N, C-alpha and C positions, 0 to 999 in steps of 0.2 A: 806710579799709580796716581791718578787724579782724585783729589778729595772733593766729592760732589755732595752738596746739601740741597734740600728742597724746602721751600716755604709755601705750603699749600693754603688755599682759602678761596672764598667766593669773590672777594674784591669787588663788591657791588655797591658803591665804587671803591677804588683804592683811596685811602686816606693818607694824610701826612704821617699818621702813626704807623701804617703799613710801610710806608716809604722809609721811615726811620729804622724799622726792623730790617728791611731789605738792605739798606746801606751798611748797617752794623754787621749783619750776617755775612755780607759779601766779603768782609775782611777776615772771616773765619774759615773760608774754604777756597779751593781753586776755582770752583764753578758753583753758582747758585741758580737753581731752577725756581722761578716763581710759577707755581702750578695753579691754574685756574680750575677749580673743582666743578665737575658736572654733578649737581645735586638736584635730583628730580623732586625732592620734597620742599625745595625753596622756590619761591616765586621771585625771580630777579627783575630788577628795573631795567638793567642793561643786558644786551645780547653778549654772547661770548666775544664776538669781534669788537664790540665797543669796549668791553673790559680789557681785552688784550691791547687794544690801541692806547687806552689810557695808561696802562702799566708800561708799555714799551716807550711811550713818550716820556714818562716820569723817570725811567731808568736808562735813558739813552746814553748817559755819560758813564755807565758802569759796564766795563768791558767783559767782566766775568759773570754777568747776570743775563739770563734769557727767560722768556715766557713760554710756557707750554700749557696745554689743557690735558685733563685726564678724567677718567671715570673709573669706578670700581674701587677696590681696596688700595689705599695709599701704599701699604707695604709691598703689594704686588708691583705697583709702578716703580717703587724704589728698587726692588730686586731686578726688574727688567732693565733698569737704566743705571745700574751701578751706583745708586745713591746710598751713602753711608750715614747720613744724618737728616733728621726732620727738624726744622726750625719752627718754634711756636712762640708767639708773643703773649705775654701776660700783662694785663692791665690791673687786675685786682685779685684778691683772694678767691672770689667767685670763679674767675677764669681758671685758677690753679686746680681746683677740685675736678672740673670737667677735663682739663688738659692732662692731669695726672692719670685719670682713668684711661684716656685715649692712649697715652704713652705706654702705660702698662700693657694694654691690650695689643698694641703694635709690637711691643717687645715679645709678647707671648707668641704672636703670629710669625715674627721674624726677628730672631735675636741678634742678627748682624746689623740692624739699623738702630741707631741711637736717636733719642730725642733731646734737643737742646732748647731750653727755655731762656728767652731773652725778656727781661722786664721792660715794660714801656717806659720811655723817657717821661719824666714828670709832666712835661707840658702836653703830652698826648694821652695821659692815663685815663681820661674821661671819654676819649674819642672812639666812636664806632661808626660804621657805614650807615647803620639805622638812624643814628642821631643826625648825621649829615643829611640824609635824605629828608628827614622831617623838617630840618631847618630850611633846606632848599625848597621844599614844598610850599612853605609859607613865606618865601622870598627873603629869608634871612641871609646875612652875609656869611658865606662859607669860604671866602678866599684864603683864610689862614688855616683851613681845616683839610683841604685837599690840594693835590697838584693842579696846575693851571688847566691842563686838558680835561681833567675830571670836573673842574669847576664849569668849564664851557659846556660839557655834556649835561651836567645837572641843570644849568640855567636853561638849556635848550629843551630838556624833558619837562620842566615845570613852567 
C-alpha cells in the first residue's frame, strides 16, 4: 500500500517556506500531493493555472510530489484519493491554535486521516504569502523569499 500525504493551501504565491515544508514532507511519504485549495472567500492574486505552474516549476526535481486542485472538504478529498495524512506547517504559536482546531475537526469527520505538523525552519518562520505580496507591491526584493518562477510572476503582476 502506498503511503499518500497531502499538503493543502492556497499558495498565492508559493513561498520558500512552503517549499521547505514540501521538501521535508516528501521524505515522510511515498507520494505527496500539493493541493491548491479552491476557497471562494479568498481573493487571490494569481489564477489556479499560475499557482499550479509556480508550484510545478519549484518541485520539478521531486519525483514523488504532484500538484492537484480541490474544493470542498479536505477530508472528503483525502478519503476519495486514499490520503492517510495531512501535512500542515506551523510558523508560530498563533498558527498552532487554528491548526489544532482544524486537525481535531478533520479527525472528527474522518478518523482514518492523521494530521502531521511540521514546524517552519527558523529562516522562514516570519514568511507568508501576504507579506511577500506586500513587499512585491512596493518593489522590494523578494528573490530570497520565493522560488524563481514565483518571483517572475510577482514582478510581472506589480
